[in-house]
N, C-alpha and C positions, 0 to 999 in steps of 0.2 A: 384277776384283775381286769378291770374292764378300760378299754381304750376309747378315748373320745376321739372318733374319727367322723369327720364330716364326709357326707355323701356328695358326689358332684351332681349337680342340677343339670339337666339336658335341657337347652334353650333350642328351639328348632330354628334353623337359619332359612330365610325365604331364598329361593332359588332365583339366581339372575334371570332377568329375561334371554330367551333365546335370540342369537345373533340372525339376522336377517341381512339380506343383500341392501335394503334401504338405509342402513346404517351409514351417515356421512363419513369420508375420511376425516383423520384428525386434523384440525387446523393447523395450517403452517403460518408462520410469519410472512407478511408480503415482503417482496423485494423492494428496498428503498432505492431512489435514484442514486446512483453512485456505487451501488454494488456490482460486482461483475455481471456480465449478461444484460445490462440495462442500458439505455441510451445515457443516463448520466454517468455511468461507469465508463463507456466509451470517451464520452467528453472528457473526462479526467486524465484518461489515459492518452488522448491525443494532445491536451495541453501540456501534460508533464512531457511528452516526446517533443513538442516544439521547443519549450523553454530549455529542455537539456541540449537539443541540436543547437538552439542559439547560443548556449553557452559555450558549446564545444566549438562552433565555427569562429566567434570572436576571439576565443582564446587561441584557436589555432591559427589566426591570422597575424599574430604577433610574432616576431621574429625571436624575441628572447623568452618565451615561456619556458623552453627546455631549461633553462638554466636555474631555474627555482623549483625545488621539489615539490612545493605545495601547488604550483601551478600544474605541473606534472600529474599530481595526484587528481587534481580536479578535471583535467581532461580525461583521464582514466576513469573516473567516477561518473561523470555524465555521459561516458560514452557507454558505461554499463546501466545507467539510467535509461539511455535512450533506446537502447537494444531491448531492455525488459519491458520498457512502456509500448512501444510499438508491437512487440510479441504478443502482449495481452489485449493490445487494442484489435489485433486481428483474432484473437479467441474470442473478444466480445462481439465483434463483426459476425463471425460465424454463429455465434449463440443467438443473435437477433435475427439473422436470416432464417436459421432452421427453428427458431422460436423454443430455444431449450433454456432451460434454467439450470445455472452453475451453482448448485446447491449441493454438490457431493462434498462430504467433509475431507477428502483426500485433497481436492481441488482447491476448496477453500484453504485448507492448510498451506499448500503449495503458494497460493498467491500470496497469504498472509505472511509466510516466511521470507519469500521474495521481496516483497514490498518493504519488510523491515530490514532486510540487508541492503537493498539498493538507498532507502531513504536514510539510513544511518551513514553509508559512505558518502551520499551526495552532501549530507550536511556536516559531515566533519571536514570534506574537502572544501566547501564554500566556506566554512569558518576559519580554516588554515589560509584559503586563499584572500579573505577579508583581513586577516591579522597581516599577511605581508604587504598586502596593498595599502593599509593603514602605514604600516612601517616605511615603505617607500614613499608613500605621498606626504603624510603629516610629519614625521620624526625624522627621517634623512632629507627632504625635499628635494628627491631626485626625480620628480615627475616630468621635468623639462625634458630628460634623457630617456625616460621610460615611457610605457603605453599604459599610464595610471587608468585613463578613462575606458580604454579597452580592458583591463583587468577589472576594475570595478563594475562593468558591464556584464561581463562572463560571470562575475561571483554575484551579481543581483540574480541573473538569469537562473543560475544554480540553486539559489535560494528560493525563486520562484518553483521551479521544479519540485524541490523538496516539500515547498508548501503544499503543492497539489498532490504529491504522494501520500501526505498525512492523511486525508479524508478516505482514500482508497484503503490504507492499511488498517485504520480505526473501524470502518465498516466490515471489513474482512474478519477481522479480530473480534468484533463484537457478534458477528454471524456466527463464528465459528465457537464463540463461549457460550452464545445463548442455546446452543444444540438445537437449532431451528431446522437443521438439516435432517432430511428423512433418513 
């Protein structure tokens, strides 16, 4: 009994060219303004810090903010946001002065995680404070005995700080997800 077995054909493969020292390094994505270690990133961090501190100072100057849980939460959230923003602004200043790129995946992961946490806390606190401010001003009509203008101003500054954290978070997350870091 004969078996029909096909024989493998051998096709020679061309050898790859030898590696030389003249081969260019792999291309990396350029740093976009707003990413860590850029002037745009430093500007975003500084603006985040300024708006968070303004919110903190305005809310802190009212005498009755401790009586409302949402306002205490806003003070805690913008305090954390201001500390986080000034810390990363200092890191950005260092990176710009020594001309280093902050493309390390661990560093970008840390920045992304921190921005995600602080932006979520700031947004939640601003929303809660806005709800209480609307309750006091529009529903209870008690603005004449409360500091509605200051509450509204502090809440608006917290929203502005959150609005400026979002580009930082998205750029860090995109940089991390694109695997453009070496």
